[in-house]
N, C-alpha and C positions, 0 to 999 in steps of 0.2 A: 942298403940295410933296411929291413922292414921296420915298421913302427914298433912292433912288439920286441924286436931285437934291440932297438935303440932304448926303449923303455926298460927292458930287462937289464941292459948294461948300466943305465943310470941308477936303477933300483939296487942292483948289486953293489955299486959303490956306496949307496946310502946304508944298506944293511951292514956292510963291512965296517964302515966308519962308525956306525952307532952300535956295533957289536951285537947285532940281531942275527938270529938264525931262523929261517923260514921253513914252514911245513905247509903242504897243501892237502886238502881232502876234496877230491873232484868226482863229480858224476857226469853231467852232460858234456863237459869239456874233455873228458877221457884222458887227462894227463897233460893237456896242452899248456896249462899254466906252468907245471913243473918242467915241461920241455922247453918253454921259453926261457925259464930261469937257467936251466942247465945247458942251454946253448952257449952260455957265456963262460969263457975260460976262467977257471978259478972259483967257480960257483960252489965248490965243496966247502969253501970258507963261510958261506952264508946260507946254505941250503942243506937241510937235514934229510928229509924224505918226503915222499908223496904217497897218499892213500888214494887209489882209484877205486871208488866204491860205487860202481855202477848199479849193482842190484841192491835191493833192500836188505838182503841177507848180509852182503858185504858191509853195508853201513852199520848193521848191528854187530857183526862179529869182529870187524877190524877196529872200529872207533866208538863203539858203545852207544849208537843211536837206539833209543828205546822203541820197541815194537808199538807201544801205546802212542808214542808221538807220531810214528809213521801211519798208524791206522786212523788217528784222529785228524791228521793234517795232510797226509799224502807226502810222497818223497819230495815233491817240488813245493816247499813251504819254508817260511822263515824259521819256524820252530825246528825243522829238521836240520837246516844248515847251521843253526846256532849250536845244536848238539854235535854236528859234524866237526865244527872248528874246535869246540871244547875237547872232543874226543881225540882229535888230531894232536892238539897241544899236549894232552895228558899222555898220549902214547908215543911221544917223540922227545927229542932233546931241543926242540925249538923254543924260541921266545916270542914268535909272531906267526900267526896262521891265517889262512884263507880257506873257505869252503864254498862250493858252488853246486847247485842242483837245478836243472831246468829242462825245458822242452825245446830241443833244437829242431825237431821236425824231420821229415815233412808231416808225419802223423803224430798222434799222441796228445794233441791239444784238445781243449774243451772251451766252452763259452767262458767259464770262470778262469781258466788257465790256458790261454791260447798259445799256439806255437810262438816261440820267441820269449816266453816268460822264463826268467832266470832269477833265482834267489841266491843271495850272497851273504856270507858272514865273515867278518874279520875280527881278530882278537889278538891281544898280546898276553903275556903270562902274568901281567900285573893287574890292570884294570880296564884298559881300553877295549871296547867292543862296538861294532857297527854291524847292523843287519839291514838288508835292503832287497827289494824286488825291483827288477828292471824289465823292460819289454824291448826286445831288439827285433829288427826286421831283416828279411832276406832268407836265403836258403839255409840248410843245415850248417854248411861250412861257414857262412857269414855270421850266423848266430853264435857259433862256437868261437870264432875269431873275435867278435865284438865282446863276448863275455870274458875271454882271456885278457883282452886289452883293458877292459874295465876293472877286472880284479887286480891287475898289476898297477893301474893308475891310482886306485884308492890307497893301496899300500904306499906308493910313491908320495902321494899327497900327504898322507898321515905322517910319514917320516920327515917330510919337508917342514911340516908344522911343528914337530917336536924337537927340532935342532936347537 
């Protein structure tokens, strides 16, 4: 069993026990977080839906990211992922959400935002919110895998603390 499968299974138990339902809004991971969650049997009890908003237009149309936020900050920014998670929660039946946007490579990086830069936001429907930027190393597949694992781990840690 892979690390993500084990983590997803443990996270599923926590979500179910704490009566949370998860939503994802993903860009650079292309649905990998949702796939990790839905690989677990019974996940329909704790997973509502996934928004795969790879393009800027999808971010705007599907989950309400403002054009002004995209223009001012770029798609790979904490401001954008914060709007992504808020929009995902607003457009779902979920109580907990995660969003991610990054540069998986091999191209697309810059001095300010090199390949491996990934922005995350997590929020619940009450008051908890966490926004963070991380830098991962490796090829495209490795960056996406690390981003997926990190997104799941933060939710797991949050739910462990709120028991």
